[in-house]
N, C-alpha and C positions, 0 to 999 in steps of 0.2 A: 433486435431493436426495438421499442413499443411501437405499433404502427395504430392509427386513427381511425376507426371507421364508424358510420350509420347503419344500424342495423331496422329494417324495416319491420321487423318480423318482433320486434322488442314489443315484452306486454305493455297494457295501455296505460299511456301518460309518461314510456320511457324512450321515446324516441329524441337523441342526443348524442352528439358525438361523443366516441366513451375511448375508454384506453386501452388496449388488448394488454392483460398481463404480461408479463416478461416470462413468467415462469410456465412451460407448455407440459411440466410433466404430468398435469394430470387428465391428460386425453384419452383416447381409447378407451377399451373395456372399464378401466375405474372412472373415466370420468361419467360412465353410462350410468351408475348408480343413481345420477340426479335425475332429476326430470325434465322435460327438454325446457320447460321454464325458466329451470333452474341454470341450466348449461347456457339458455339463452344470455341471461341474466352475469353470469359471470364470466364469458365469453365476451360482450358487446356494450355492458352496460357499465359494470365494476370498476372505480377506479380509484378506491380506498387505498389501496397501496401506493398509490402514484401520486398521490396532490396532499398537503398539508391538512389534517382535521382534527386529534385530540391535541390541539396543544392547548399550552397554560393560560395564554391572553382569551383565546375562546373559550375555558370555561371558568375563568375569574370574569369577565365580561358577561359571561353570559350569567354566572350566580348573582352578580349585580341586578343585572336586568330581571333576572329572573324574582328576584326578593321584592321587586319592585311591581312587579304582574302579580305576585301573590297578595301583596296589598290592595291592588286595583280589584281582583276578584273578591275578598274579603267584604270589601266593599259594596262591591256591587250583590253580592249575595247575603249578605245583612239587609240592604234595601230591597231586592226584590224577590230573592229566592232561585234567582236566575245564573245558571253557570254558564260564562260566555267565555266560550273556545278563544286560544290566544292565540293559537299556530300563527296566524297569517299576520298577526301582530308582532308575534315574536319575531318573526322573519324581515318584517322593514323595521322593526326599532334594532334589530342587531345590525341591520346593515348600514343605517341611520349613525346610532353609535360608533362606530367602526369610523366612517367619514370623518364624523365630528372630531372625534381623537386624532385623526390625523390632521388635519385642518389646525387644531389646537395646538397639540403636540407634536411637530414632524420630526423633532428631534429622538423622540421615540416610539413614535407610532410611523416606522417609514413604510413599510407594505399595506397593502391591500389581502383583508381576508379572501383566502382561496373561497371557492363557493360551500364545498364542503366541510371546510373550516367554520363558517357562516353560517350551515346548517345544524355543527355541533353546538355553536354557542345557543342557537334559536332552541335546539333540543335542551339543553340544562335549563333556560328561560322559561319554558312549557313546561317542565317536569315539575318546578318549585310553584307555578302557577295554576298547574292541574290538580298535582298529588296532595296538596299539605291544606289550601284555606278550604275544603270542600266538607269535612269532619267538622269543623268550626262553625259553619252556617247552617249544620244539620243536627246532628246527634248532640254536641256540645250545649251547643245551644237550647237546646232541647230540654237537656240534663239542667242545665242554670234554671231553664224555666220550670220546671217540675220540683226542684230540690231547695233553689235560693239561693246556691253558693257554690262559688267559686273554684273548680278544680286548684289543686297545689299546680304551681307554674312547672314544677319538675314532673308531674304526673302527666301534662297535658304532653310536655316535650317530648317525653318517651313514647305517648298513646300517639302522637302527631307522626314522628319517625318511623316508627313498627308498622301502621300502619301505610304509608307509602312506601315504605320497603317493602311491606307484601306485594301490594300491587304491582311496582317496577319488577320482582323477582317472577309473580305471574306471566308476567308478558313474556318469558323465554320462551317457552314451549310454545306459546299462541304464535310467534313471531312466523316463524318458519311453517309450519300447517297453514295458515291464513294467509299471510302475504307471498311466502316466496311459492307453494304449491297451489292454492285456491286461486291466488291473485283477488283476492276481495279488494273493491275498491277503497274504502277508506276516503270518501269523498274530499275532506277538510285537509289530507293529506297529501290527495292529489293538486288540491289547491297551492298548499303553501309550497310545492317545490314549484309548480310553475312560477308561482311569486318571487322567488329567489333564483328562477333561470330568470324571471324578466328583469331582477334588480343587478345582474351580473349581466347583464347583454350589452353594458354601456349605452342604450340607448336612454331618450327622454321620458319614457315612464317610469322609467329607476326614478329618477330626480322628482316626477310630478308626485309621486305615492308620496317619498320621502316628506317632501315640503308639506303636503297635506295633513299628512300627520303630524307634522311638527304644528304648521297651523292651528289642525283640532285640540291639542296637547295644550297649547297657549290661550287658546281660547276657554278651553275647559280650566286651566288650571287659575286665570280671570276670574271665572264665576264663581269657582273656591273661594278664593282670596275675596273678592268683594263680600261675599254672605256669610262666611264663615270667619275672617278674618277681619275684612274693614279696613278702612284709611280713617288716618288722624284727623281729628275736626281741627278746624279752622278757628282761631291762630292755634299754632302747634304746641301740644302739653308736651313736657318734658316729663313726665310723673310716669312712675310705673306702678300698676301696669297700663296700659296706654290708654287713652279715651279715645275709641273709637266710635266710627259711624258704619253703620252695615246695611247692605243691601237684604230687605227681609225675605226672608226663606221660603213664604207663600204671599201668592198674590191673591184677591179674591175677584173670583170668576163674573159675579157681578151682584149688586145690594139688594139680593131678594132675600127673603126668607122661607123658610120648608119646614113645617109644621113649628110652626112660632119660631124657629133658630135661625140664624144665620146658615148661612149656607157651608163656612166653617166649618162649624160645628158635626157636619155631617163628611167633613174631609174635602169635600167638592170646594177645588180653588187651584190654584196652577200653583206648578212645585217649580221656586225658581233654581231649579238643576238643568244641566244638559246631557247628565249621565241617563236617565230615563229614555230622552227624545233619540242619542246614539244608538241605545239599548233597540229600541224600538224600528229603526231603520234596518238594524241587523238583524233582528228576530223573524221580520215578513208578518205579511200584509193579515193573513188570515187571523192569527193567533191576536194582532193586535185590535183587529177591529174587536174580537170578541171577548177582549180585556173591555175596551170600551163599553160594548154591549152590556157585560155582565157588572160595573161599576153601577152603569145608571139603574140596572134591578136593584143590586144589593143596597146601595144608599141613598138612591132616591125615591125609590118605591117601600124595599121591603122593611129598611132601618125605623123611617116614620112611624111603619104600620106596628114594628114591635115595642116602638118605646111607648105606643098607646096601650098595648097591651102587655106592659111590664115586665118583657122579656129583655129589655135592653136597660141600664141603669139611664136613666136621665140626670142625675146629678151630676156627673161629670162626663156629658157626652162628649165624643171625642170617638179616634180611631180606635183606641182601646178599648173602650166600653163596646161598640160595635162589633170589632173583630170577637171577641167575646164570645158571643151569639153566631158572627157569620161563619166562622173557623169551620163550625161542623159540615155543613153546607159546603163549603169549598173544599173541605181536604176529602169528604168521600166523594166526591165529583172525581178529584182527580186521582187518589186510591183506586176506585170503580175503574176508571176510563184507563190507567195504565197498565193495571192488571190484564183486563179483557186484550189490549191490545198485546200485548205480553205473551198473553195465551194464544192469540190470534197468530202470533209468528211461529206457531209450533214448529213447522218445518224447518225454519231457523234454528227452535231447540234441537230437532232431532238431529239436525245436523251438526249440532255443534258437540252433540255427545257420540254421535256415530262417527265420530273425527277422535273418539276421545284416547283411541289406541294409536294414532296417527301421530297424535301432539306429542304424546309420554313414550312412545317407543320407538327402534333405528329403523332405518331405513334397509330394505332390502339389499343384499350384495354390497351394504356399507358396512360390515364388521370389523373389519382391519382397520380404516380409516374413513374419514368423509373429506372429500376434494375439497369443500370449501368449510371444514372445521375452524380453520386459523380465522375465517371471515364472523361465521357465528358463534353466539356465545353457548357453553357447553350445557349440558344437562345438568352436570354435576352442581354447578352454580345454582341450579333452579332448587333443586334440592338441598343444597347448603344454604341459601338466601332462605327459602321458604322456612327451613324446620327454625332458624334463629328469630329471621322477623315474624312468624305466627307463634312460637313459644314464646317471646316479646308479650304478644297481644295476650296471650291466656294469661301470662302470668300479672301483668296491669288490670286484664279483667278480673282474677281471684283479690289479689292485693288490695285493688283500688275501687273497685266495683262491688266486692263482695259476690263473686259473679262463681259458681261452682269450677273446677277445672275440668270435668266432664261438658257442661255447657260451654266450656271457654275452647273444646278440641271443634266440637262439634260447629261452632260460628266460622272457627277459620275452613272446618272442610268445605262448609257450604260456599264460603268465599271464593272458592277453588272453582266449584262446577258453577256457579251463576254466574264468576267472571268469565268461564266458556261462553256463557250465554251473551253476554254482556259485549264481548268482544266482537261476536260475528254479530250481534245486531248493528253496533255502529260500524262494523265495516261493510255491511249493506247497506245500512239506511242513513248512514252519520248521525244516527240517534242513539245516546247511550241512555239506557233505564235506570237512570240510578233511583229514581222515587221505588219503581215498581220491586227493584233487588232490597232496599231495605224493607219494604213494607212485608213482601214476601218471608222474611226473618222476623220480624215484630209477630206476624201472623205466627207463624211456627213458634216462638217462644213465648208466645201468648197462650199457647197451650201446654209449652212444656214447664213454665213459669209463669203461673197466672198471677197476678196481682204484685210482679215485683216490676215494677218500672224500669228501675234502671237496670236492671238485666237486659230487659226488651231493647231499650234505647242502644246499648252499649255493644250488645251484639250482633244489633242490624246495623250499628255503626260498621262494624268489620266488615261485614256482608258486601254492605253498598260503598263504601269509600273505597276500599280494595279492591273488587270488581269495577268500580267506575274508572279507578286511575288506572286499571289493568288497560282496558280499552281506550281510553284517551291518549294515552303514552304510545299505542300501537299505532295511533294517526303518525305521531313522530319519524318511528319507525318506518310505515308507509313512504313518508317523505323521504327517507334518506336511501331508502331502498330504489325508488325512482331517480333519485340522484346519484347511485353507484356508490355510498358509502357503508364504512363498515361497521358492520351491527355492534361489533364489541365495543368498539372506541364510543357509538353511540347509548350503550347501555353505561359505559361509566360516566357521559355525559348526563345520563338520567339519574343516575345513583347520587352524584354530584349535587343535583337540584334538590332534592330532597331536602340537605343540609342547607342549604340558603333559603329555601323556602319556608322553613320552620325557624331557623333563625330569627327572621322578620315576624311571621305570623301571628309565633306564640303571643310576644311582648304586643305586637299590636292590638291582638283582639283584647289582653286585659285593659288595652287605653282604649279604646274603641266602646266596649263592653264591662266597665266596671263593676256591675252587678246584674240582679235580674231585674230591676226596675226598669232598664234600660233597654230591654228588649218589651216587643208588641208597643213600642211607640211609635208618634211620628218620624221619629230620627229614624230608628232601627225597627221597621215591622218584622223582620225577620219570620216572612212567611214561611219557608222550607220549615223553621226549628218547631212553628206555628203546627204546622200539620201533625210532624213526629211526635210532638207533645199530646197532641190530642187523640193520636193512635193509641199513643199508651197509656193515656187516660182510663180512655174507654176501654181496652183490653183488661186496664184493672179495675175500676170500676163498675162497668156494664152499663148498659143504655138506659137503666131508669134512674142515673142520676142525673141525665141533662133535664133542661126545661123543655116542656112537651112541643113548645115552636120548634126548640134548637134539634130534637127527634125526627120530627116534623120535616125540617131541613136537610137533616142528614139522609133521610132516606129518598125525599125528594134527588137530592144531588148524587146520590148514589146510583138511583134511576139513570138521571138522565147522561153521567160518565156510562153509562152501558148503552143508552139508547141512540146518542148521538152519534160515537164511530160508527152504528149499527148502519145509522142511518146514512150517512157521508159514505159506505163501503154500497149499499144499495142502489142509489142514485147514480144517472150519469155525470161524466165528466161536468158538462154544463150545467148542471142544478148542483153537485155537491159544494161548491165553492161558496153557496149562501147557508152552509148549516155551520153555526157558530161551531168552534175546537171546546171539546171538554177543560183540554187543561187551561186556556185560555178563561172560559169562565170562571174556572175552580179558583185558577190563581187570582182575581177581580175581586175575590171573594175574602182575599187574606191579605191584601195589599190594597192602602190608602186610593181612593176614587184619582187624586191628584198623580198616583204613578201611571195607573192605567192612562190617564190621558195623554201625560208624557209621550208613553211608549206608540199611543194610536198618533200622535204629531210626528213623533219621529217615522215612522210606517208608510202615515199617509207622504211624507216629504219624499222618502225613497221611491216609492210607487208612482210617485207624478215625474221624478224622475227618470224612474227605468221605461215609463213610457214615451216619454219625452226622446228619452236618448240611451237606448238599453247600454251601447257601446262606454258610454261617458260612466251611467250607473257604475258598470262593473270593474271601470278604473277608477271610482273617487270613492264612493261612499262607503267601503272599511275602512279605507286607511282613513278617511276624516273623523267615523263614527269611535273608530278605536280610537285617534288621536286623543276624541272629548272626553271617552269613559279613562284611559289611562292618564291624563293631567289633572282633570277633576278630582278623579280618587283618590290618586295621589298625595296629591296637593291638599286634599280634604281632611287626609291622613295625618299628612304632617301641622297643620294647622291645628287638630285636635290634641298632637301633644306640647305645641305651643303653648295651648289655653290650660293643660295638663300643669305645665313650668311657670303659670301665673303671667306671661309676656303679654297672652291678649285677657282680654273681659269674655 
């Protein structure tokens, strides 16, 4: 009979009541081939064989939820270039969705999901949100900016599936080494596990979190509806399309002028959106105040000066005109900062590659069989999956983007080695260096294929997106590990999420971005794509093609991207908080002023709440902010569809 027990020596984050496996044949000498941490986990934490996990309803509900979350990440990515984590949001949404369906359809949904079943649903949703939208807001959008031509839908669909699958399969060898053996923290994975435990504890906290997320979603949806759709004018008109009254997109901050032009011409206004405010509440105080500082410097000080010098076109002054100049300073700052911080993680890099033999090889004394082989994903799946998905990427690169087969092979091979580094960086710091991954490949192929911007972008897309997907998906596997889940079942959940996300995100991208003119605008700044395109152009055309002031800005920005992180490291903890974030400053130069302002407001509100009541802040900020982001972004995409169908003006 199974016995429940609590193990005080369980790995960090695994303190829980667990079910002892019924089969004790893996004991004694044969069980000794596992590390002490693996033995402890299998004996005291693992319960994947004793509780519902990979069920049809969990996968289907996770696929639906993941499709909507991929829309949210696409929307936010095109707005800010920021990749927001979806693990905790997916936990709360999956729990809330199941509760809602039980209340609405009690005859069909008669039982609650188990915690592992809910985790499986969350994993599917996270996979859809993590692995499919990143390439749209980076390399694909950058390609559209450079070529001015949209990819055929079939090509984009294959590209998205193969890239996402490559990332999923690359997690297989990383998981056992980095999570089981080395016990890397993956902080967001721990937070998601604690969230699921809290939600299933039957306490009031779970209900409060679910209600706050729902309230945030409702508020965000109302804002999106009033701004993008509007309400019918009175008296009601029965004609189609409806005659609607909308809330303005932007509100002026003051009736002043700057350089003889209204403040709105310099993007200095208030954005009527809750997304950026919510994103600021999540992203943290330092980056947020750095964003506002950089925005003031760029749009209130530098831009008027550049207009006077003729470096910025004053005929059609606005975000597009300004960012064509400021992108160079901002992009160089983010590139040098990212590469420096990546290089300074040399110990992490060395640990990553020193563990390569452990990742790929068998454990000693386990030649006959592995005691937990039925739990872990076999290495043969990794080999087969990488061969198929990698070959798919290579063929799409060759036939759709005219990239040589040799360079395609190099791109896939680089993605594996950089994925090792990205996974370890995420496990140790909870930060996935996606930008650095892409820039390393862009610089590499800038030397291998000079003047070929398409090859530069799409090979970098393979490396950056596959590596970052692997790292982010390991976060979900960490959650499952802490809850005692079966890794094989979580793998199938992640694999299902690929198709759910692709099914939604590809047509949504064409809907939101019908042509190149839609990018780099007030509506879709697409800052990540702007940086990718800027690097590709620079490597192709050379620095002599830039306006002298843009070249000076690039040099100053590149220098600041190195100086600021080094300065922060040298200062004491008391003083380093006053050093602005190079990432925040750089990002502020490729997004409008009003986005930076909104994120600052959100971070300021969160900081104020944290100082007054830290416990309440930890409990409520993320659910409410996540609800705002999900509600406004998803309804915003839905309204865009209605507008395209001529239902709304």
